[in-house]
N, C-alpha and C positions, 0 to 999 in steps of 0.2 A: 741035755741042757734046752734045746729047742723044744722038745714034748713039754718039760715043765713050764717053760716060759711061753706057754700058748697064751700069755696075757696078750697086750696088743703093743705095737711099736716096740717091739724088742731091739730090732737092729735098724742101721742106717739103711737106706737104699742102695748107698754108694758107701765105699770105703773113706773112714776117716784116718787121719794120721797126725802125728806131731813130729814137724820137720827137725824141731831142735833134738828130740829122741834119735832120729835117724843119724844126724851128724854128729852126736855124741858116741854113739855105737861104732860108727865108722872110725872116728879119731881114736878111739880106744882099743880098736880091735875087737869089739864085743860083736857077737852074732847079730845081724840085722834080722829082725822077726816082726810079727804083726800081733801085738798083744791082743787077747780076745776083748779086754776092756773097752778098746776102741770101736768094735763094732756094736755096742750096746748104745741105743738111740738117746737115752737121757744123760749119758756121759759126752760132754760137750767141750771139757778141758783137759789138759794134761796137768794133773795135780803136781808133777814134778818141776815143771817148767813155767807153770802159771799162764799158760796161753791157750788160745782155742784150738781145737783140733781142725785141721784143713781137710777140704774135700775137692779141692780142683787144684788142678796142675798149675804151678806158679808162672809157667813159660807162657809169655804173650802169644806165641805162634801155636799153642796147644789148647790150654784153659778148658780141658775135659775132666771129668769127674772119673775117678776109678770105679770100676764095678766090684761087687764084693767077691765075685769069682769070675776070673777071666783066663783064657788059655795063654795069654801072654803075660799074666801078673807075676811079678817078682817083687819080693820084700824091699822098700826103700826106691823104687822105680815106677815112673808113669808106664802103664802098659801100652799108651799110645804112642808117645815120642821116645820112649825108652831112657829118659833122662833122670839123674838122680833128684830125689824130692827132699833131701836133707838141707838144712839151713841152720847156722847158729844163732842163737838169740841177740849177738851183737850186730847181725848183719841185717836183721829184720826186727821192726818193732813188735814188741810183745802183744799179742792179741787180746790178752786179758787184762790190759792194764787199765782199761775203762770200768772194770769191774768195782762196784762197791767192796768194802771188807766184808759186809754180811753176805752178800752174794758170793764172795770168793769162798768163805767158811761153809756155805751151804753146797756149792760145787765140790769142795774139796771132800765134804762128808758123803755126798753121793757116790763119788769116785771109790771111796774106801769101802763103803757099804756093799756096792754092787762088786767090786772086786774080792770082797771077802766071801759073797754070795756065790760067785763064780767059782772060786777056788774050791769051796765045800762041795758043791754040785758036781764037780768033775770026778770028786771021790763017792760021794753018798748022796747021790740026788734026793733033794727033799721032797715030800709027797704034797702033790697039789691040795689035797684036802686039808693040809695043816694050816693053809690061810685062813679057813672057816674057824678051825680049832682055836688058832691063836687069837683071831678077834674076839672070840667067844670068851678066852680067859682075858683079855684086855677090858672086855665089858664088866665082868665080875670084879676084877681088880680096880678099875677106876671109877665106875658108876654103880656098883652094887647090883649088877645085873639089869640096869636101866638102860636100854639100847638107845632111847630117845635122848636121855641127859648127855651120853657120850656123843651122839651125833651133833647135838647143839653146840658141845664143847669144841667139836672139831669143825663145825660150819658145814657139816655134809648133811645129805638127804638121808633120813631114816630108812626109807624103804630101800635106796642103794645099799646101805650098810647091811639091812637084812638079809639082802640077796648074797652078799660076800660071806656074811656070818653063818648062813645055812648051806654055803657051798654051791648054791645055783648060778652065781656070776662069779667071775674072777675080776679083780680090779686091774687096770693097766699097770706095768711096772711102774711107771711113773708115779701113780697114786699110791701104790703100795709103799714105796720108799717115802713118799710124803708122809703118809698115815703113820708109818713106823718113826720118822723123825719126830712128829708130834707126840707119839706115845712114850716117847725117850727110850725106844729100844731100836734094834736092827732088823732088816729083813730075815737074816740069818737066825737071830734068836727067836724072833716069831715063827719061824718054819720049822724050829728043831727043839726048842725048849718047852718043857710042860708049863713052867712058870716063867713068863717072860720079863717080869719085874718091870714094869711100866712106870714111867715118872710123871705122876699125876700133877706135878708142878708145873710141866711144860704146856700142859694141855690147857690150862686155863689163861694163856697169854695169846690170844689170836693175833697174828702178824708179828710175833717175836723175830728177834734176828736168828733163832734157832732154825727157822725154815722159812721159806718165801710163803707167798699168798697160795690159796688152794689151787692146785693145776686143774685147768679144764682139758685142753689137747697139748698135743705136743708140737708145736710150730718150729720148723727150722728156722734157724736163724738168717734172714734174707740180707745179703750184703750187696747193696745196689751198685756200688764200684766193682765189686768182684763179678757181678752179673753183667754189667756194661762192658767190661774188657773181653769177657767170654763171647758176647753177641758181636762185637766190633771184630774180633779175631775172625769169628766164622763168616762175618761179610767180606773180609779182606782174603780169606782163603779162596783157593782155586780147585776146590774139592768137586768132583764130579760122581754124581749129580749133587747139586747145591742141597744141601739138608733142610728139611722143613722145620718150623718152629717146635713142633712135637718132638722131632727126633733130636734137636738141640737141647731140649728141656730135659729128655731123657738121659742124655749124655752127662749134663751138669748135676742131675739129681734135683731139680728145681720144679715147682709146680707151674706149667705155662701160664696160668691165669695171673699169678703174682708177677711174672715178668712182663706180661702184657700190661698189668697196671702200673708198674714202675717204670717200665721203658718201652712205651707203646710205639714211638718212632722207629727204633731198632727191630722192633718185632714185625712191624708192618713191611720194612725194607726185606728183612729176611723172608717173610712170606710172600711177597711179590716176586722175589727173584725165584724161589721154588716154583710159584705158579707160572712163571713165563717159560721155565725150563719144561714143565708139563706141557704147556701148549706148543712149544716148538717140537717137542718129540712126538705128539699126536699129528703134527703136522708132516 
């Protein structure tokens, strides 16, 4: 799977999970496990419980992110404080409640399409060159072989699509999923079927509810309140040596620049405490 998805941004840097799934499995006696779908970077919601996947331990005295692989990792438990990560939807607000219906439909489709692709990949991995073959078939079916016309309909750069079609570059997984949605097909069909059966009606409606605007990069959702609680917990801890901002950002799986931009005072306090420790140790 990793070899095939040498696209970019395949997985989270830290592990994501659905607290409601964990709690439901424990209450029903189901085996608690880590679905592979949660590791895919563009999947940000649990389609079953309609809530954002979580990436930071909810306990105020921990507030650390889970590494993808760790020697103390156990399904459903924080590897740092070893406490249960499950929560029922009734005890916590549903994170996806702020989504519009169009956004919810798009996220649900992404989860289904990626899950379908993962299931097939584990049985018979599709070949990477099928991306170019599928796009060439799409150009023929939708634009009569005119790549420029299809690029205009999709709102993409022709030269970029030419690189994908010729197999010289690979689109990111996010971009591949978005293009498939606009073509009215799925990534699995694009990579396995000789005739992908694109839906030309969907392509001519830019910005329709079928899919969001064209993705550029895949930014991680930055939760200011969540980051603030994590930084305050780090300041209140008695950990020795006091961690640097770089170390805390790595634990949380957040870019240091974003934290410094949104929470400059807390970042300065943490950096100053670490600096004073280094000075004292030098003396």
